[in-house]
C-alpha positions, 0 to 999 in steps of 0.5 A, a space after each residue: 499499500 502507498 501512504 496517502 499524503 495531504 499537504 494540509 488538514 484542509 485538503 483532508 477535510 475536503 475528502 469527507 465521505 471518501 475512502 481515504 486509504 488502506 494501511 500496511 499489514 501488521 502481524 499480531 505476535 504472542 509477545 504483543 499479546 502478553 505485553 498487552 496482558 501485562 499492561 492491562 491485567 487481562 490475563 485470560 487464558 484464551 490470550 496468554 496460555 498458548 497450550 490451553 488455548 490450542 484446545 479451546 474454542 479458537 484453536 489457538 491464542 487470540 489477541 485481546 479485542 482492545 489490542 486490536 483496537 489499540 493498533 489504530 495509531 499504527 494503521 493510521 501512521 502507515 496509511 495517512 500523512 498530513 504534511 502541515 499537521 503538528 499533532 493529533 489527539 484521540 478524542 474517543 470512540 463512537 462505536 466499536 464492534 469486534 466481529 472475528 477473533 484474531 489468532 496470534 500470528 494473523 495479519 491485520 490492516 485497516 481501511 480508513 474512511 473519513 466520515 465527517 470533519 468539522 472545524 474546532 478552535 485551532 484545528 479539525 475534529 474528524 470521525 473515521 470508520 476504521 474497518 480492520 481486516 483479518 487477512 483471509 477472513 471475509 468478516 472484519 476483525 473489528 469495525 471502529 468509529 474513532 474520533 480524532 482532533 488534529 491541529 496544524 
């Protein structure tokens, strides 16, 4: 995939309603899952006990849903750049659905659509639909509507 580059936030703002970009693929590793479990305190066996998870309902350990969601910054970083933007902040989420389990070793990427953009003091508030694709699986791993604020 090629990163989509915009010169200004106004240029991106003009693309409301469009599919903007698709991120690079990223592989979910057991080390990431274990680190996420340590950071969040979620040590459920379907994530961190490899042997038990192999005999479990998914046939392998799976990533935490919130780990999948936490990859959004990685997806945006590989897919979209605004040259004249100095920073962005996560403002929240409107809607999130975890639709398919993500087995460790799977590859994910996000399809990013700009749903809305409005001016705010000093910048823009943008709502994105991020459809996180699980390689080889027809149903997405996650669909999230994220709200970001970006500043020139």
